[in-house]
C-alpha positions in Angstrom: 131.4 -151.9 280.6 134.7 -152.2 281.9 134.6 -152.1 286.0 138.0 -150.6 286.4 137.3 -147.8 283.2 134.0 -146.7 285.3 136.0 -146.8 288.7 139.0 -144.7 287.1 136.4 -142.2 285.6 134.5 -141.7 289.0 138.2 -141.2 290.5 139.2 -138.6 288.1 135.8 -137.1 288.2 135.8 -136.8 292.2 139.3 -135.3 291.9 138.0 -132.8 289.4 135.1 -131.7 291.1 137.3 -131.4 294.6 140.0 -129.7 292.9 137.7 -127.3 290.8 135.8 -126.3 294.0 138.9 -125.2 295.9 140.4 -123.6 293.0 137.3 -121.4 292.1 137.0 -120.5 295.9 140.4 -119.1 295.8 140.3 -117.4 292.5 137.0 -115.9 293.5 138.5 -114.5 296.9 141.5 -113.5 295.0 139.3 -111.4 292.9 137.1 -109.9 295.5 140.5 -108.7 297.1 141.6 -106.9 294.0 138.3 -105.4 294.1 139.0 -104.2 297.6 141.5 -101.8 295.8 138.7 -99.6 294.4 138.5 -97.8 297.5 139.9 -94.7 296.9 140.1 -93.3 300.6 142.8 -96.2 301.0 144.6 -96.4 297.4 145.1 -93.8 294.7 144.9 -95.0 291.1 144.4 -94.1 287.8 141.9 -94.8 284.6 144.8 -96.3 283.1 145.5 -98.7 286.2 142.0 -99.7 286.2 142.3 -100.3 282.3 144.8 -102.9 283.0 143.7 -104.5 285.6 140.1 -105.1 283.8 142.3 -106.2 280.5 144.8 -108.7 282.5 141.2 -110.4 284.4 139.3 -110.2 281.2 142.1 -112.2 279.4 143.1 -114.7 281.9 139.4 -115.5 282.1 138.8 -115.9 278.2 142.2 -118.0 278.1 141.0 -120.4 281.0 137.9 -120.9 279.2 139.3 -121.2 275.9 141.6 -124.2 277.6 138.3 -126.3 278.1 138.1 -126.6 274.6 141.5 -126.5 273.4 144.5 -128.7 274.7 146.9 -126.3 275.1 146.6 -122.7 277.0 148.8 -119.6 277.7 149.2 -117.9 281.4 148.2 -114.3 281.0 150.5 -112.1 283.4 150.4 -108.6 284.8 152.3 -105.4 285.6 151.0 -102.0 286.3 154.6 -100.9 284.8 
């Protein structure tokens, strides 16, 4: 095997692992913070709001997972309005 390819593959792998760990930590923290909105003593929301939040989160997770099997993906957007 070509040593240059092995080094590049290792470098690409290291970059992927580093970025994936950082981005996953940020994403999980952001989801946890969204979960804080469920505190009814601090916030007022409707069942429709909850449905929209669930739909947006599930849609984005599904789109992200699908991108690992496809070349192009789309970004989900979100609004309560």
